[in-house]
Every structure is written in C-alpha cells, then in structure tokens.
Backbone atoms as SQL, in Angstrom:
CREATE TABLE atoms (id INTEGER PRIMARY KEY, chain TEXT, resi INTEGER, resn TEXT, atom TEXT, x REAL, y REAL, z REAL);
INSERT INTO atoms VALUES
  (1, 'A', 1, 'MET', 'N', -228.400, 31.136, -9.748),
  (2, 'A', 1, 'MET', 'CA', -228.312, 29.959, -8.623),
  (3, 'A', 1, 'MET', 'C', -227.538, 28.692, -9.287),
  (4, 'A', 2, 'LYS', 'N', -227.397, 27.406, -8.465),
  (5, 'A', 2, 'LYS', 'CA', -226.253, 26.648, -8.681),
  (6, 'A', 2, 'LYS', 'C', -227.718, 25.642, -9.110),
  (7, 'A', 3, 'ASN', 'N', -226.857, 24.876, -10.460),
  (8, 'A', 3, 'ASN', 'CA', -227.700, 23.650, -10.460),
  (9, 'A', 3, 'ASN', 'C', -228.281, 22.627, -9.261),
  (10, 'A', 4, 'VAL', 'N', -229.372, 22.393, -9.369),
  (11, 'A', 4, 'VAL', 'CA', -229.925, 21.109, -8.344),
  (12, 'A', 4, 'VAL', 'C', -230.589, 20.388, -8.761),
  (13, 'A', 5, 'LYS', 'N', -230.774, 18.977, -8.596),
  (14, 'A', 5, 'LYS', 'CA', -231.607, 17.869, -9.022),
  (15, 'A', 5, 'LYS', 'C', -232.209, 16.982, -7.734),
  (16, 'A', 6, 'MET', 'N', -233.584, 16.912, -7.398),
  (17, 'A', 6, 'MET', 'CA', -233.849, 16.273, -6.401),
  (18, 'A', 6, 'MET', 'C', -234.697, 15.186, -6.655),
  (19, 'A', 7, 'SER', 'N', -235.145, 14.309, -6.026),
  (20, 'A', 7, 'SER', 'CA', -235.580, 13.020, -6.713),
  (21, 'A', 7, 'SER', 'C', -237.539, 13.303, -5.578),
  (22, 'A', 8, 'LEU', 'N', -238.258, 13.412, -6.708),
  (23, 'A', 8, 'LEU', 'CA', -239.797, 13.419, -5.425),
  (24, 'A', 8, 'LEU', 'C', -240.126, 11.941, -4.492),
  (25, 'A', 9, 'CYS', 'N', -238.872, 10.807, -5.029),
  (26, 'A', 9, 'CYS', 'CA', -238.969, 10.474, -4.142),
  (27, 'A', 9, 'CYS', 'C', -238.020, 9.573, -3.735),
  (28, 'A', 10, 'PRO', 'N', -237.120, 10.589, -2.145),
  (29, 'A', 10, 'PRO', 'CA', -235.674, 10.004, -1.802),
  (30, 'A', 10, 'PRO', 'C', -235.675, 8.523, -1.857),
  (31, 'A', 11, 'ALA', 'N', -236.028, 8.050, -1.833),
  (32, 'A', 11, 'ALA', 'CA', -236.208, 6.262, -1.414),
  (33, 'A', 11, 'ALA', 'C', -235.835, 5.357, -2.884),
  (34, 'A', 12, 'CYS', 'N', -235.933, 6.211, -4.222),
  (35, 'A', 12, 'CYS', 'CA', -235.837, 5.601, -5.840),
  (36, 'A', 12, 'CYS', 'C', -235.216, 6.130, -6.293),
  (37, 'A', 13, 'THR', 'N', -234.898, 6.160, -7.605),
  (38, 'A', 13, 'THR', 'CA', -234.378, 7.080, -8.365),
  (39, 'A', 13, 'THR', 'C', -234.759, 6.683, -9.636),
  (40, 'A', 14, 'ALA', 'N', -236.153, 5.735, -10.141),
  (41, 'A', 14, 'ALA', 'CA', -236.942, 5.515, -10.178),
  (42, 'A', 14, 'ALA', 'C', -238.044, 6.951, -10.727),
  (43, 'A', 15, 'CYS', 'N', -238.662, 7.328, -9.887),
  (44, 'A', 15, 'CYS', 'CA', -239.514, 8.341, -9.329),
  (45, 'A', 15, 'CYS', 'C', -238.919, 9.639, -10.340),
  (46, 'A', 16, 'PRO', 'N', -240.065, 10.697, -10.486),
  (47, 'A', 16, 'PRO', 'CA', -240.217, 12.290, -10.947),
  (48, 'A', 16, 'PRO', 'C', -238.693, 13.071, -10.615),
  (49, 'A', 17, 'GLU', 'N', -238.133, 13.880, -11.277),
  (50, 'A', 17, 'GLU', 'CA', -237.728, 14.900, -10.254),
  (51, 'A', 17, 'GLU', 'C', -237.596, 15.900, -10.376),
  (52, 'A', 18, 'VAL', 'N', -237.235, 16.730, -9.986),
  (53, 'A', 18, 'VAL', 'CA', -237.294, 18.583, -9.427),
  (54, 'A', 18, 'VAL', 'C', -235.507, 18.558, -9.858),
  (55, 'A', 19, 'GLU', 'N', -235.121, 19.679, -11.079),
  (56, 'A', 19, 'GLU', 'CA', -234.259, 19.984, -11.714),
  (57, 'A', 19, 'GLU', 'C', -233.766, 21.201, -11.946),
  (58, 'A', 20, 'ILE', 'N', -233.015, 22.461, -10.813),
  (59, 'A', 20, 'ILE', 'CA', -233.201, 23.388, -11.207),
  (60, 'A', 20, 'ILE', 'C', -231.699, 23.690, -12.097),
  (61, 'A', 21, 'VAL', 'N', -231.773, 24.346, -13.014),
  (62, 'A', 21, 'VAL', 'CA', -231.031, 24.710, -14.068),
  (63, 'A', 21, 'VAL', 'C', -230.895, 25.899, -14.265),
  (64, 'A', 22, 'GLY', 'N', -230.415, 26.735, -14.065),
  (65, 'A', 22, 'GLY', 'CA', -230.130, 27.963, -14.535),
  (66, 'A', 22, 'GLY', 'C', -231.920, 28.785, -13.676),
  (67, 'A', 23, 'ASP', 'N', -232.055, 29.951, -15.175),
  (68, 'A', 23, 'ASP', 'CA', -233.959, 30.371, -14.549),
  (69, 'A', 23, 'ASP', 'C', -234.779, 29.355, -14.420),
  (70, 'A', 24, 'GLU', 'N', -234.715, 27.783, -15.159),
  (71, 'A', 24, 'GLU', 'CA', -235.328, 26.913, -15.281),
  (72, 'A', 24, 'GLU', 'C', -235.593, 26.361, -14.193),
  (73, 'A', 25, 'ILE', 'N', -236.983, 25.745, -13.589),
  (74, 'A', 25, 'ILE', 'CA', -237.193, 24.194, -13.233),
  (75, 'A', 25, 'ILE', 'C', -237.512, 23.554, -14.266),
  (76, 'A', 26, 'ARG', 'N', -237.078, 22.115, -13.571),
  (77, 'A', 26, 'ARG', 'CA', -237.837, 21.546, -14.528),
  (78, 'A', 26, 'ARG', 'C', -237.963, 20.003, -14.005),
  (79, 'A', 27, 'ILE', 'N', -239.556, 20.030, -13.889),
  (80, 'A', 27, 'ILE', 'CA', -240.166, 19.092, -12.952),
  (81, 'A', 27, 'ILE', 'C', -241.042, 17.716, -13.843),
  (82, 'A', 28, 'GLY', 'N', -240.610, 16.786, -13.437),
  (83, 'A', 28, 'GLY', 'CA', -241.084, 15.743, -14.473),
  (84, 'A', 28, 'GLY', 'C', -240.189, 14.656, -14.540),
  (85, 'A', 29, 'GLU', 'N', -240.495, 14.053, -15.963),
  (86, 'A', 29, 'GLU', 'CA', -239.571, 13.151, -16.552),
  (87, 'A', 29, 'GLU', 'C', -239.111, 13.212, -17.648),
  (88, 'A', 30, 'ALA', 'N', -239.021, 12.386, -18.483),
  (89, 'A', 30, 'ALA', 'CA', -238.937, 12.898, -19.831),
  (90, 'A', 30, 'ALA', 'C', -240.254, 12.060, -20.726),
  (91, 'A', 31, 'GLY', 'N', -240.715, 13.037, -21.805),
  (92, 'A', 31, 'GLY', 'CA', -242.419, 12.665, -21.762),
  (93, 'A', 31, 'GLY', 'C', -243.670, 12.939, -20.696),
  (94, 'A', 32, 'ASN', 'N', -242.731, 13.475, -19.848),
  (95, 'A', 32, 'ASN', 'CA', -243.961, 14.318, -19.440),
  (96, 'A', 32, 'ASN', 'C', -243.305, 15.408, -18.253),
  (97, 'A', 33, 'LEU', 'N', -242.930, 16.086, -18.479),
  (98, 'A', 33, 'LEU', 'CA', -242.029, 17.357, -17.988),
  (99, 'A', 33, 'LEU', 'C', -243.311, 18.809, -18.390),
  (100, 'A', 34, 'VAL', 'N', -242.569, 19.566, -17.159),
  (101, 'A', 34, 'VAL', 'CA', -243.114, 20.704, -16.927),
  (102, 'A', 34, 'VAL', 'C', -242.000, 21.808, -16.412),
  (103, 'A', 35, 'VAL', 'N', -241.602, 22.494, -17.050),
  (104, 'A', 35, 'VAL', 'CA', -240.943, 23.584, -16.993),
  (105, 'A', 35, 'VAL', 'C', -241.371, 25.041, -16.898),
  (106, 'A', 36, 'LEU', 'N', -240.754, 25.574, -15.525),
  (107, 'A', 36, 'LEU', 'CA', -241.119, 26.829, -14.664),
  (108, 'A', 36, 'LEU', 'C', -240.151, 27.954, -14.961),
  (109, 'A', 37, 'LYS', 'N', -240.078, 28.978, -14.928),
  (110, 'A', 37, 'LYS', 'CA', -239.295, 30.382, -14.890),
  (111, 'A', 37, 'LYS', 'C', -239.507, 30.206, -13.462),
  (112, 'A', 38, 'LYS', 'N', -237.867, 30.750, -13.543),
  (113, 'A', 38, 'LYS', 'CA', -237.835, 31.711, -11.981),
  (114, 'A', 38, 'LYS', 'C', -238.827, 32.042, -11.200),
  (115, 'A', 39, 'ASP', 'N', -239.752, 33.318, -12.111),
  (116, 'A', 39, 'ASP', 'CA', -240.525, 33.475, -11.070),
  (117, 'A', 39, 'ASP', 'C', -242.335, 33.069, -11.088),
  (118, 'A', 40, 'GLU', 'N', -242.117, 32.189, -12.095),
  (119, 'A', 40, 'GLU', 'CA', -243.552, 31.021, -12.113),
  (120, 'A', 40, 'GLU', 'C', -242.999, 30.705, -10.592),
  (121, 'A', 41, 'TRP', 'N', -242.162, 29.423, -10.556),
  (122, 'A', 41, 'TRP', 'CA', -241.501, 29.043, -9.438),
  (123, 'A', 41, 'TRP', 'C', -241.761, 29.681, -7.807),
  (124, 'A', 42, 'ASN', 'N', -241.591, 30.885, -8.105),
  (125, 'A', 42, 'ASN', 'CA', -241.340, 31.769, -6.616),
  (126, 'A', 42, 'ASN', 'C', -243.008, 31.803, -6.690),
  (127, 'A', 43, 'VAL', 'N', -243.613, 32.479, -7.820),
  (128, 'A', 43, 'VAL', 'CA', -245.047, 31.909, -6.968),
  (129, 'A', 43, 'VAL', 'C', -245.769, 30.918, -6.824),
  (130, 'A', 44, 'LEU', 'N', -245.533, 29.728, -7.144),
  (131, 'A', 44, 'LEU', 'CA', -245.442, 28.497, -6.328),
  (132, 'A', 44, 'LEU', 'C', -245.181, 28.169, -5.228),
  (133, 'A', 45, 'VAL', 'N', -243.931, 28.782, -4.647),
  (134, 'A', 45, 'VAL', 'CA', -243.405, 28.717, -3.334),
  (135, 'A', 45, 'VAL', 'C', -244.553, 29.489, -2.616),
  (136, 'A', 46, 'ASP', 'N', -244.425, 30.741, -2.901),
  (137, 'A', 46, 'ASP', 'CA', -245.297, 31.634, -2.111),
  (138, 'A', 46, 'ASP', 'C', -246.780, 31.260, -1.528),
  (139, 'A', 47, 'LEU', 'N', -247.478, 30.461, -2.933),
  (140, 'A', 47, 'LEU', 'CA', -248.968, 29.659, -2.724),
  (141, 'A', 47, 'LEU', 'C', -249.128, 28.803, -1.903),
  (142, 'A', 48, 'ILE', 'N', -247.727, 27.970, -1.837),
  (143, 'A', 48, 'ILE', 'CA', -247.686, 26.977, -0.706),
  (144, 'A', 48, 'ILE', 'C', -246.887, 27.580, 0.822),
  (145, 'A', 49, 'ALA', 'N', -246.247, 28.486, 0.659),
  (146, 'A', 49, 'ALA', 'CA', -246.015, 28.752, 2.511),
  (147, 'A', 49, 'ALA', 'C', -247.000, 29.618, 2.573),
  (148, 'A', 50, 'SER', 'N', -247.748, 30.494, 2.253),
  (149, 'A', 50, 'SER', 'CA', -249.168, 30.828, 2.759),
  (150, 'A', 50, 'SER', 'C', -250.104, 29.862, 3.244),
  (151, 'A', 51, 'GLY', 'N', -250.278, 28.802, 2.529),
  (152, 'A', 51, 'GLY', 'CA', -251.193, 28.199, 2.672),
  (153, 'A', 51, 'GLY', 'C', -251.995, 27.967, 1.808),
  (154, 'A', 52, 'ARG', 'N', -252.436, 28.713, 0.973),
  (155, 'A', 52, 'ARG', 'CA', -253.412, 28.594, -0.238),
  (156, 'A', 52, 'ARG', 'C', -253.208, 27.433, -0.984),
  (157, 'A', 53, 'VAL', 'N', -251.947, 26.600, -1.142),
  (158, 'A', 53, 'VAL', 'CA', -252.102, 25.373, -1.880),
  (159, 'A', 53, 'VAL', 'C', -251.303, 24.501, -0.838),
  (160, 'A', 54, 'SER', 'N', -251.838, 23.281, -0.198),
  (161, 'A', 54, 'SER', 'CA', -251.435, 22.624, 0.283),
  (162, 'A', 54, 'SER', 'C', -252.019, 21.091, -0.157),
  (163, 'A', 55, 'LYS', 'N', -251.142, 20.002, 1.077),
  (164, 'A', 55, 'LYS', 'CA', -251.573, 18.833, 1.021),
  (165, 'A', 55, 'LYS', 'C', -252.564, 18.176, 0.273),
  (166, 'A', 56, 'LEU', 'N', -252.985, 16.945, -0.697),
  (167, 'A', 56, 'LEU', 'CA', -253.554, 16.669, -1.420),
  (168, 'A', 56, 'LEU', 'C', -254.512, 15.392, -0.183);
C-alpha cells in the first residue's frame, strides 16, 4: 500500500492525522500517537463496518 496521510479535520492542518506508512497506521500527533499494525487496523475497520463500533 502506498503512503497516505489525512487530517481528522479537513478544515485545517492543526488537527491529528491518520498516516499510513507501509504496514503501520499512525493516528494522532507528536506526543499523542497510537500506532496500529495492518491487522489491527483491519479489525478496527471491520468493527466499524459491522456497526459494532459507531459514532458517539
């Protein structure tokens, strides 16, 4: 997969980002960052798609 970077707030560049780099998905910002491996990310996506995780 190619590297992808997207802001969690498309209206600005100061908000946390989701960055896909190789087999890692980095969510957050410096000092407040979570790193998921591809398989962990896929579990999260499946949970969202199945409706088991939804908007708060």
